[in-house]
PDBQT receptor file of N, H, CA, C and O in Angstrom, charges set to zero:
ATOM      1  N   MET A   1      43.471 125.110  56.500  1.00  0.00    +0.000 N 
ATOM      2  CA  MET A   1      42.118 124.665  56.884  1.00  0.00    +0.000 C 
ATOM      3  C   MET A   1      41.616 125.503  58.110  1.00  0.00    +0.000 C 
ATOM      4  O   MET A   1      42.402 126.022  58.903  1.00  0.00    +0.000 OA
ATOM      5  N   THR A   2      40.310 125.595  58.208  1.00  0.00    +0.000 N 
ATOM      6  H   THR A   2      39.672 125.173  57.564  1.00  0.00    +0.000 HD
ATOM      7  CA  THR A   2      39.769 126.338  59.344  1.00  0.00    +0.000 C 
ATOM      8  C   THR A   2      39.410 125.407  60.455  1.00  0.00    +0.000 C 
ATOM      9  O   THR A   2      38.278 124.928  60.515  1.00  0.00    +0.000 OA
ATOM     10  N   ASN A   3      40.336 125.134  61.338  1.00  0.00    +0.000 N 
ATOM     11  H   ASN A   3      41.256 125.523  61.289  1.00  0.00    +0.000 HD
ATOM     12  CA  ASN A   3      40.139 124.224  62.455  1.00  0.00    +0.000 C 
ATOM     13  C   ASN A   3      39.043 124.690  63.372  1.00  0.00    +0.000 C 
ATOM     14  O   ASN A   3      38.529 123.904  64.168  1.00  0.00    +0.000 OA
ATOM     15  N   ILE A   4      38.668 125.960  63.283  1.00  0.00    +0.000 N 
ATOM     16  H   ILE A   4      39.086 126.598  62.637  1.00  0.00    +0.000 HD
ATOM     17  CA  ILE A   4      37.551 126.485  64.099  1.00  0.00    +0.000 C 
ATOM     18  C   ILE A   4      36.260 125.788  63.761  1.00  0.00    +0.000 C 
ATOM     19  O   ILE A   4      35.434 125.525  64.635  1.00  0.00    +0.000 OA
ATOM     20  N   LEU A   5      36.084 125.479  62.448  1.00  0.00    +0.000 N 
ATOM     21  H   LEU A   5      36.756 125.692  61.738  1.00  0.00    +0.000 HD
ATOM     22  CA  LEU A   5      34.851 124.812  62.027  1.00  0.00    +0.000 C 
ATOM     23  C   LEU A   5      34.954 123.337  62.154  1.00  0.00    +0.000 C 
ATOM     24  O   LEU A   5      33.940 122.639  62.175  1.00  0.00    +0.000 OA
ATOM     25  N   ASP A   6      36.187 122.830  62.243  1.00  0.00    +0.000 N 
ATOM     26  H   ASP A   6      37.010 123.397  62.226  1.00  0.00    +0.000 HD
ATOM     27  CA  ASP A   6      36.446 121.373  62.247  1.00  0.00    +0.000 C 
ATOM     28  C   ASP A   6      36.626 120.842  63.683  1.00  0.00    +0.000 C 
ATOM     29  O   ASP A   6      36.925 119.666  63.895  1.00  0.00    +0.000 OA
ATOM     30  N   THR A   7      36.437 121.738  64.651  1.00  0.00    +0.000 N 
ATOM     31  H   THR A   7      36.194 122.693  64.479  1.00  0.00    +0.000 HD
ATOM     32  CA  THR A   7      36.673 121.324  66.038  1.00  0.00    +0.000 C 
ATOM     33  C   THR A   7      35.624 120.253  66.486  1.00  0.00    +0.000 C 
ATOM     34  O   THR A   7      35.908 119.406  67.333  1.00  0.00    +0.000 OA
ATOM     35  N   GLY A   8      34.458 120.322  65.911  1.00  0.00    +0.000 N 
ATOM     36  H   GLY A   8      34.227 121.010  65.223  1.00  0.00    +0.000 HD
ATOM     37  CA  GLY A   8      33.384 119.419  66.256  1.00  0.00    +0.000 C 
ATOM     38  C   GLY A   8      33.530 117.989  65.657  1.00  0.00    +0.000 C 
ATOM     39  O   GLY A   8      32.887 117.032  66.089  1.00  0.00    +0.000 OA
ATOM     40  N   SER A   9      34.407 117.913  64.645  1.00  0.00    +0.000 N 
ATOM     41  H   SER A   9      34.929 118.690  64.294  1.00  0.00    +0.000 HD
ATOM     42  CA  SER A   9      34.578 116.608  63.958  1.00  0.00    +0.000 C 
ATOM     43  C   SER A   9      35.945 115.989  64.306  1.00  0.00    +0.000 C 
ATOM     44  O   SER A   9      36.977 116.524  63.899  1.00  0.00    +0.000 OA
ATOM     45  N   PRO A  10      35.967 114.885  65.041  1.00  0.00    +0.000 N 
ATOM     46  CA  PRO A  10      37.142 114.219  65.465  1.00  0.00    +0.000 C 
ATOM     47  C   PRO A  10      38.065 113.820  64.276  1.00  0.00    +0.000 C 
ATOM     48  O   PRO A  10      39.285 113.978  64.308  1.00  0.00    +0.000 OA
ATOM     49  N   SER A  11      37.388 113.294  63.235  1.00  0.00    +0.000 N 
ATOM     50  H   SER A  11      36.397 113.165  63.209  1.00  0.00    +0.000 HD
ATOM     51  CA  SER A  11      38.123 112.897  62.060  1.00  0.00    +0.000 C 
ATOM     52  C   SER A  11      38.812 114.014  61.334  1.00  0.00    +0.000 C 
ATOM     53  O   SER A  11      39.935 113.869  60.849  1.00  0.00    +0.000 OA
ATOM     54  N   ARG A  12      38.122 115.139  61.263  1.00  0.00    +0.000 N 
ATOM     55  H   ARG A  12      37.210 115.257  61.656  1.00  0.00    +0.000 HD
ATOM     56  CA  ARG A  12      38.620 116.333  60.609  1.00  0.00    +0.000 C 
ATOM     57  C   ARG A  12      39.661 117.016  61.575  1.00  0.00    +0.000 C 
ATOM     58  O   ARG A  12      40.611 117.643  61.105  1.00  0.00    +0.000 OA
ATOM     59  N   ASN A  13      39.480 116.895  62.844  1.00  0.00    +0.000 N 
ATOM     60  H   ASN A  13      38.709 116.386  63.226  1.00  0.00    +0.000 HD
ATOM     61  CA  ASN A  13      40.318 117.485  63.816  1.00  0.00    +0.000 C 
ATOM     62  C   ASN A  13      41.676 116.858  63.721  1.00  0.00    +0.000 C 
ATOM     63  O   ASN A  13      42.690 117.530  63.905  1.00  0.00    +0.000 OA
ATOM     64  N   ALA A  14      41.713 115.541  63.428  1.00  0.00    +0.000 N 
ATOM     65  H   ALA A  14      40.889 114.995  63.279  1.00  0.00    +0.000 HD
ATOM     66  CA  ALA A  14      42.981 114.868  63.219  1.00  0.00    +0.000 C 
ATOM     67  C   ALA A  14      43.744 115.371  62.030  1.00  0.00    +0.000 C 
ATOM     68  O   ALA A  14      44.975 115.389  62.034  1.00  0.00    +0.000 OA
ATOM     69  N   LEU A  15      43.019 115.782  61.005  1.00  0.00    +0.000 N 
ATOM     70  H   LEU A  15      42.019 115.767  61.002  1.00  0.00    +0.000 HD
ATOM     71  CA  LEU A  15      43.693 116.285  59.812  1.00  0.00    +0.000 C 
ATOM     72  C   LEU A  15      44.215 117.675  60.051  1.00  0.00    +0.000 C 
ATOM     73  O   LEU A  15      45.264 118.037  59.519  1.00  0.00    +0.000 OA
ATOM     74  N   VAL A  16      43.509 118.468  60.840  1.00  0.00    +0.000 N 
ATOM     75  H   VAL A  16      42.657 118.173  61.272  1.00  0.00    +0.000 HD
ATOM     76  CA  VAL A  16      43.948 119.832  61.110  1.00  0.00    +0.000 C 
ATOM     77  C   VAL A  16      45.109 119.774  62.098  1.00  0.00    +0.000 C 
ATOM     78  O   VAL A  16      46.044 120.569  61.995  1.00  0.00    +0.000 OA
ATOM     79  N   SER A  17      45.064 118.857  63.043  1.00  0.00    +0.000 N 
ATOM     80  H   SER A  17      44.304 118.211  63.126  1.00  0.00    +0.000 HD
ATOM     81  CA  SER A  17      46.163 118.777  63.962  1.00  0.00    +0.000 C 
ATOM     82  C   SER A  17      47.315 118.072  63.264  1.00  0.00    +0.000 C 
ATOM     83  O   SER A  17      48.376 117.886  63.859  1.00  0.00    +0.000 OA
TER      84      SER A  17
């Protein structure tokens, strides 16, 4: 996943992390 684009979304950030 591209965490660069998902950094603004806390919910998606949890998936990337």
